[in-house]
C-alpha positions, 0 to 999 in steps of 0.5 A, spaced: 509 437 384 504 440 388 504 436 393 512 436 394 511 444 394 505 444 399 510 439 403 516 444 403 511 450 405 509 446 411 516 444 413 518 451 412 513 454 416 514 449 422 521 451 422 520 458 423 515 457 428 520 452 432 525 457 431 521 463 434 525 466 440 522 472 444 518 474 450 511 477 451 507 480 456 503 486 458 504 493 462 498 495 466 497 501 471 498 498 478 493 502 481 487 501 476 489 495 473 488 498 466 493 496 460 498 502 458 499 503 451 505 506 447 510 504 453 517 503 450 520 496 452 527 495 451 531 489 451 538 492 454 543 487 452 541 486 445 539 493 444 532 491 441 526 496 442 518 495 442 512 499 444 506 496 447 499 496 443 492 499 445 491 494 451 498 495 453 501 488 450 507 487 447 511 481 443 518 481 441 521 476 437 528 474 434 531 475 440 537 471 443 536 466 448 540 467 455 539 472 461 537 480 459 535 486 462 528 489 461 527 496 461 520 500 462 520 507 459 514 512 459 514 519 460 509 519 466 509 512 469 516 508 472 518 501 473 524 498 476 528 494 470 527 486 470 532 481 470 529 476 465 531 469 462 529 468 454 528 461 453 531 458 446 525 456 441 520 459 445 516 466 446 517 466 454 511 470 457 513 475 462 506 476 465 504 483 468 508 488 469 505 493 473 507 501 473 506 507 477 505 514 475 511 519 478 506 523 482 503 517 485 510 515 487 512 522 490 505 522 494 507 515 497 514 518 499 511 524 502 506 520 506 511 515 509 515 522 511 508 524 514 507 518 518 514 519 521 514 526 523 507 528 525 503 526 531 502 519 531 494 517 530 494 513 536 497 518 541 490 521 543 485 519 547 481 513 545 474 516 547 469 518 541 471 523 536 479 523 539 485 519 537 486 514 532 479 513 529 478 520 529 483 521 524 480 517 518 483 522 513 490 521 514 490 514 511 486 516 505 488 523 503 492 522 496 492 526 490 488 532 493 492 538 495 487 540 500 485 533 503 493 532 504 494 538 508 488 537 512 490 530 514 497 531 515 498 538 517 492 540 521 489 533 523 493 533 530 488 539 531 482 535 530 481 539 523 475 536 519 475 538 512 468 542 511 466 541 518 464 534 516 464 528 522 468 522 520 462 518 521 460 521 514 466 518 511 465 511 509 471 506 508 471 499 505 476 494 504 476 490 498 469 493 497 466 491 504 464 496 508 468 497 514 465 502 518 463 500 525 456 499 527 456 502 534 460 508 532 459 509 525 467 511 523 473 507 521 478 505 526 484 506 523 488 503 529 486 496 527 491 497 521 497 498 526 501 502 521 501 497 515 502 502 510 505 498 505 500 493 505 494 498 505 497 503 500 493 501 494 486 505 495 481 508 491 479 515 494 473 519 492 472 526 495 464 528 496 458 525 493 462 522 487 460 515 485 465 509 485 465 502 482 464 500 490 459 505 493 454 511 491 459 516 495 458 519 502 458 527 503 465 526 507 468 522 501 469 514 500 475 510 500 476 503 498 483 499 500 485 494 495 488 488 498 488 483 493 495 480 492 495 481 485 495 488 485 502 489 489 508 490 485 512 483 485 518 483 489 520 485 496 520 492 499 523 494 506 524 500 510 527 503 517 525 509 520 527 513 526 523 518 530 523 522 536 515 522 537 510 517 539 515 511 537 523 511 536 523 505 531 519 503 525 521 497 521 516 494 516 517 489 509 512 487 504 513 481 499 509 480 493 510 474 488 506 470 483 505 463 485 503 461 478 496 458 476 493 464 477 495 464 484 498 471 488 501 472 495 503 478 499 506 478 506 507 484 510 510 485 517 511 491 521 514 493 528 514 500 532 517 501 538 519 506 543 522 505 551 519 512 552 516 517 546 517 525 547 512 525 552 514 522 559 511 515 560 509 514 553 512 507 551 510 504 545 510 496 543 506 495 536 507 489 531 503 487 525 502 482 520 498 482 513 497 476 509 493 476 502 492 470 497 488 471 491 486 466 486 484 469 479 479 465 475 479 470 469 480 477 468 473 478 471 473 473 476 477 472 482 477 470 490 481 473 495 483 472 502 486 477 506 488 476 514 491 482 518 492 483 525 496 489 529 497 488 537 499 494 540 500 496 547 502 503 549 502 508 554 497 514 554 498 522 555 493 526 558 492 534 558 492 538 564 492 546 565 498 551 563 499 552 571 501 545 571 506 545 565 509 552 568 510 548 575 513 542 572 517 546 567 516 542 561 510 542 556 511 535 555 509 533 562 504 527 563 499 527 569 498 519 567 505 517 569 510 517 575 514 512 580 512 507 584 516 503 588 522 506 585 520 504 578 516 508 572 509 506 572 504 509 567 496 509 570 493 509 563 495 503 558 492 501 552 492 494 549 488 493 542 488 488 537 483 487 532 484 480 528 481 481 521 479 476 515 476 479 509 474 474 503 471 477 497 
């Protein structure tokens, strides 16, 4: 009798285990990678609600098999609804759901707008302390009102927060110091406008220490290009401007390849037959690829490749008398007509192919 009862219990337990249909996953901060507790998980079509635990993990069972929509609800964080497939008699792994806080999303939109409407970082001279490399804070300003205003609003006037030269600001890519050995600063023009690919960053103002640096008096920035840190999916954008370039198109695609592999690919093109300054044409393209293999939660190997070949006509400063004679504040002494064709005397060709293994 006891053997029969034990056998029946085992059979019933097996039936319950087989009949378990549901989903499981984890919700994490897209910037820090930390799990987020108390996130509301809604299986929309079946009207089932659950919450994440202290580690950001969730598991929902007793669901019906088929396609459904998974919604993520939180007062601080936001994420797009996910299309999911629930497999019968199986707890389907959803994987990692990365969410962003609302303030970060607003700042990113403001940064995209600022990148279009402000003077382009590459319009100035290529000499030291001018041009693209001198405006290092324009990419790293995030989360600080003063730093954002100093970077976007006053950077065209070569304003430096607290008067520190940009050689006192250190920039890393995946923890690798990328300040130039000869000039001491970071050459932001090498990124070629790959804003979406270089969006994930950790910024520390002043001498505050971080996980990758002891700090610097003008601050430190670490750009995180690990493929697993990008939200899964595709993002595209198209912008028109009347400044240094008239058209900008870019796209970013990230996906989980399975077996711990993640891939992120991004491309950008910026073009102008002539900018707002006479004789300043613009022709730039950029390509970014990141591949990461995660061996565990604490160990991974990442390869990042990017390059942004750029060709542009430069503008030059002159005297007020010349502007008065020309009748325009947009007069450029570096261009003119030769044999009936427009020609620019100063053309910059730049490309810095980069590979980072970390």
